[in-house]
C-alpha positions in Angstrom: -90.1 11.2 -40.1 -87.9 13.9 -40.3 -86.1 14.6 -37.0 -86.4 13.0 -33.4 -90.2 14.1 -33.6 -90.1 15.8 -30.1 -91.2 19.5 -31.4 -94.9 20.0 -30.8 -97.4 21.3 -33.0 -101.2 22.3 -33.0 -103.2 21.7 -35.9 -106.7 23.3 -36.1 -109.5 22.1 -38.4 -110.2 24.7 -41.3 -113.9 24.4 -40.6 -113.5 25.5 -37.1 -111.9 28.7 -38.2 -114.1 29.1 -40.9 -117.4 28.5 -38.2 -115.3 31.1 -35.8 -115.0 33.8 -38.3 -118.8 33.7 -39.6 -119.9 33.7 -35.9 -117.5 36.9 -35.3 -118.4 38.9 -38.0 -121.4 40.6 -35.9 -118.9 41.3 -32.8 -115.8 42.3 -34.6 -115.7 45.8 -32.5 -114.9 44.0 -29.5 -112.1 42.1 -30.9 -108.4 42.2 -30.3 -106.6 43.1 -33.0 -104.7 39.6 -32.8 -106.6 36.2 -32.0 -105.6 32.7 -31.5 -107.9 30.4 -32.7 -106.3 27.1 -31.9 -107.8 24.7 -29.5 -104.8 24.8 -27.3 -104.0 21.1 -27.6 -100.7 20.2 -29.4 -99.0 16.8 -29.6 -95.4 16.1 -30.7 -94.8 15.3 -34.2 -93.7 11.7 -33.2 -97.3 11.4 -31.4 -99.3 12.6 -34.6 -97.1 10.0 -36.7 -98.5 7.3 -34.0 -101.9 8.4 -34.1 -101.7 8.2 -38.1 -100.5 4.4 -38.0 -102.8 3.8 -35.4 -106.0 5.1 -37.4 -104.8 3.1 -40.6 -104.5 0.0 -38.3 -100.9 -0.4 -39.7 -97.8 -1.7 -38.0 -94.7 0.3 -39.4 -91.8 1.3 -37.8 -91.3 5.1 -37.6 -87.4 5.9 -38.6 -86.0 9.3 -37.5 
């Protein structure tokens, strides 16, 4: 892992962004100029590493 893994990041699934865009086409006039389409849930980089390791069923050590 690059760094200590304490920085926080939020990832948004591309299909969710595409769905939002398609569903919003008919109401563009009421939308603000800037929109945050994120889920509002973030995790540390280390937590993402840990989730991937768990999903793979692996037993590896994270080395910063």
